[in-house]
Backbone bond lengths (Angstrom), bond angles and torsions (degrees), N, CA, C in turn:
res aa  C-N    CA-C-N  psi(-1)  N-CA   C-N-CA  omega(-1)  CA-C   N-CA-C  phi
1 M - - - 1.447 - - 1.525 109.24 -
2 W 1.321 114.53 153.05 1.464 120.20 176.82 1.525 109.89 -82.20
3 Y 1.333 115.07 146.56 1.464 121.93 176.30 1.518 108.80 -134.47
4 V 1.347 115.60 134.41 1.453 120.38 174.76 1.526 107.36 -93.93
5 I 1.316 114.96 131.73 1.462 121.66 176.76 1.522 106.01 -117.08
6 Y 1.342 114.96 110.40 1.456 121.25 -179.80 1.521 107.64 -109.01
7 S 1.312 116.18 120.84 1.456 121.88 -176.75 1.517 109.98 -119.60
8 E 1.331 116.27 134.32 1.466 121.87 177.24 1.527 108.81 -105.58
9 D 1.330 115.54 132.47 1.469 121.38 -178.51 1.525 112.54 -77.19
10 V 1.319 115.09 156.12 1.458 121.87 167.23 1.528 107.24 -72.54
11 E 1.323 117.37 165.92 1.469 121.34 174.89 1.529 109.91 -60.22
12 N 1.305 116.13 143.31 1.470 122.10 175.81 1.534 112.47 52.38
13 S 1.306 115.79 49.48 1.465 121.36 -176.36 1.520 114.01 -80.24
14 L 1.321 118.36 -11.46 1.465 120.55 -172.07 1.530 113.98 -54.50
15 P 1.326 120.92 -45.40 1.469 118.91 178.58 1.533 112.79 -60.00
16 L 1.324 117.24 -40.52 1.473 120.59 177.71 1.523 110.79 -66.42
17 R 1.328 116.75 -40.38 1.462 120.44 177.92 1.537 110.36 -60.05
18 K 1.314 116.05 -46.21 1.464 119.96 -178.10 1.526 111.32 -61.22
19 Q 1.316 117.46 -40.04 1.468 121.54 -178.97 1.520 112.47 -66.81
20 T 1.327 116.78 -30.48 1.465 121.42 -170.34 1.524 113.37 -110.89
21 R 1.317 117.32 -4.13 1.471 121.88 -171.86 1.526 113.76 -55.51
22 A 1.299 118.20 -46.19 1.472 120.53 -176.40 1.527 111.35 -59.49
23 A 1.316 117.39 -45.70 1.469 120.90 -179.99 1.527 110.81 -66.24
24 H 1.323 116.85 -39.97 1.466 122.07 178.40 1.533 110.62 -60.75
25 L 1.325 116.37 -49.10 1.468 120.58 -178.82 1.528 112.23 -68.05
26 E 1.309 116.98 -37.95 1.472 120.62 179.28 1.527 110.61 -60.82
27 R 1.314 115.83 -40.31 1.466 120.83 -179.46 1.524 110.94 -66.06
28 I 1.322 116.94 -43.46 1.465 120.30 178.60 1.525 110.29 -68.41
29 Q 1.334 117.25 -39.32 1.460 120.71 -179.65 1.526 111.28 -60.37
30 G 1.325 116.70 -35.21 1.463 119.86 177.26 1.521 112.05 -58.52
31 L 1.326 116.37 -40.93 1.469 119.95 177.07 1.530 111.14 -74.54
32 A 1.329 117.02 -35.19 1.468 120.55 177.24 1.522 110.13 -61.81
33 D 1.316 116.80 -39.28 1.465 121.33 178.96 1.529 111.47 -62.63
34 Q 1.324 116.56 -23.62 1.467 121.84 177.98 1.526 111.77 -91.82
35 G 1.346 117.95 1.84 1.454 122.17 -179.27 1.516 113.61 76.46
36 R 1.337 117.23 23.67 1.466 121.03 -174.08 1.527 113.84 -103.85
37 V 1.333 118.63 2.70 1.469 120.78 -179.50 1.522 109.22 -109.88
38 L 1.322 115.83 120.51 1.459 121.14 176.57 1.522 109.81 -82.22
39 V 1.337 116.28 -44.15 1.461 122.37 179.97 1.523 108.12 -160.97
40 A 1.321 115.72 151.13 1.465 120.31 176.88 1.521 108.65 -156.93
41 G 1.335 116.19 137.99 1.455 118.86 176.56 1.515 112.47 173.66
42 P 1.336 114.71 166.91 1.465 120.56 -179.58 1.526 111.80 -88.89
43 C 1.331 115.57 164.16 1.463 123.29 175.60 1.530 107.63 -105.37
44 P 1.335 118.61 106.84 1.469 120.57 -179.70 1.533 111.78 -60.35
45 A 1.317 115.63 145.39 1.466 121.33 -179.83 1.525 112.17 -73.70
46 I 1.330 116.67 -18.57 1.460 121.90 176.68 1.523 108.51 -129.92
47 D 1.308 116.85 167.83 1.459 122.38 -177.32 1.528 109.70 -78.41
48 S 1.334 115.02 75.66 1.461 120.62 -177.29 1.517 109.91 -158.66
49 E 1.337 115.90 142.74 1.469 120.51 174.50 1.524 110.94 -61.63
50 D 1.322 116.31 -35.65 1.460 121.76 179.20 1.530 108.28 -121.79
51 P 1.338 117.50 94.71 1.454 119.71 -175.32 1.525 114.41 -77.26
52 G 1.334 116.97 -1.79 1.462 120.39 178.70 1.516 111.60 55.11
53 E 1.317 116.52 -134.17 1.463 121.34 -176.16 1.525 112.98 -71.95
54 A 1.355 118.39 -10.07 1.471 120.10 174.84 1.523 110.06 -65.75
55 G 1.334 115.57 -29.23 1.464 120.69 175.40 1.515 114.43 75.03
56 F 1.313 114.46 -148.35 1.461 122.15 -172.33 1.523 110.16 -133.32
57 T 1.331 115.05 156.64 1.467 120.17 179.34 1.521 112.41 -105.95
58 G 1.310 116.93 -7.65 1.460 120.16 -179.00 1.512 111.37 167.46
59 S 1.323 114.89 -167.07 1.463 121.86 -178.18 1.521 109.91 -145.22
60 V 1.330 115.61 154.55 1.455 122.75 174.04 1.523 107.98 -131.10
61 V 1.316 115.69 129.36 1.464 120.46 171.11 1.519 107.53 -133.42
62 I 1.306 115.91 143.77 1.464 121.51 173.25 1.518 105.90 -123.94
63 I 1.332 114.55 114.66 1.459 121.50 -170.66 1.525 109.86 -133.42
64 D 1.306 116.30 147.48 1.459 123.68 178.32 1.528 109.91 -85.18
65 F 1.346 115.87 124.86 1.463 122.46 175.55 1.523 108.93 -134.25
66 P 1.328 117.88 157.05 1.465 120.57 177.28 1.530 113.71 -67.43
67 S 1.353 117.55 -25.70 1.462 119.89 -176.82 1.526 110.37 -156.22
68 L 1.327 114.82 162.59 1.456 121.26 175.97 1.528 110.47 -61.83
69 E 1.313 117.17 -39.28 1.460 121.20 179.33 1.525 111.55 -60.67
70 E 1.327 116.79 -41.50 1.468 120.10 179.15 1.525 111.14 -69.32
71 A 1.324 117.06 -36.44 1.466 120.20 177.01 1.525 110.10 -64.01
72 K 1.337 117.11 -43.82 1.460 121.00 178.68 1.524 111.31 -64.26
73 A 1.316 116.87 -42.20 1.470 120.52 179.45 1.526 110.42 -62.94
74 W 1.337 116.96 -40.46 1.456 120.89 178.68 1.526 109.59 -64.15
75 A 1.327 117.19 -44.90 1.467 121.30 -179.66 1.530 111.11 -62.79
76 D 1.325 116.59 -39.54 1.472 120.81 -179.05 1.523 112.80 -64.61
77 T 1.334 116.85 -24.20 1.464 120.21 -177.14 1.525 112.84 -107.56
78 D 1.342 116.37 13.76 1.455 120.22 175.29 1.531 109.13 -63.47
79 P 1.324 118.62 139.07 1.465 120.40 179.20 1.525 114.16 -54.18
80 Y 1.327 118.18 -36.49 1.463 120.09 176.59 1.530 110.72 -64.54
81 A 1.325 117.13 -42.65 1.466 120.61 178.87 1.530 110.42 -62.42
82 L 1.320 116.50 -44.62 1.467 120.92 -178.70 1.523 112.27 -67.31
83 A 1.338 117.09 -29.38 1.468 121.49 -178.66 1.527 112.92 -84.96
84 G 1.339 117.03 -6.77 1.453 119.93 179.53 1.511 114.92 88.38
85 V 1.335 117.74 15.95 1.469 121.17 177.63 1.527 110.11 -67.81
86 Y 1.326 117.02 -38.13 1.460 121.22 -174.46 1.530 111.33 -97.20
87 Q 1.335 114.58 139.07 1.457 120.37 172.42 1.523 111.51 -98.80
88 K 1.352 116.15 -21.25 1.462 120.73 -178.29 1.516 108.98 -152.30
89 V 1.327 116.10 138.11 1.457 121.50 177.27 1.529 108.26 -132.93
90 V 1.330 115.83 128.75 1.461 122.08 177.92 1.523 107.75 -117.82
91 V 1.328 116.55 130.50 1.462 122.03 178.61 1.527 107.60 -122.32
92 K 1.348 115.75 125.09 1.463 120.95 -178.55 1.519 110.21 -139.09
93 P 1.340 117.19 150.44 1.470 119.97 172.14 1.527 109.18 -62.20
94 Y 1.339 115.56 149.63 1.461 121.66 -177.30 1.517 109.41 -137.16
95 K 1.329 115.82 133.18 1.463 121.38 178.21 1.513 109.44 -111.66
96 V 1.313 117.48 120.69 1.463 122.09 177.40 1.528 108.48 -77.63
97 V 1.339 115.94 126.71 1.465 121.39 176.96 1.526 109.62 -111.51
98 L 1.336 116.55 -46.70 1.460 122.28 178.48 1.518 109.11 -132.54
99 P 1.278 120.90 148.39 1.467 125.43 -5.48 1.519 110.81 -73.94
100 L 1.322 114.56 155.43 1.463 120.33 -179.93 1.498 111.45 -75.30
């Protein structure tokens, strides 16, 4: 089943994001290579594709896991979570309706 993982950043998270970005992306890419990632990306702090030093306010990923427990465990061990980038993480089941 698909699970949406919505994470909210701490204030001024950009330096922590930069330090941990490679490990964070590598971990997601591993699941993408298995066809398990529907979408993944950050939420810019301003209305711009490249927010520069404004940084990001959080992230959204939708990933296929066997269970909610496994999705939560994966989210808890994300490099951004371990580095303190996130102040809050919500994991919920997700049903794809569109596109078909």
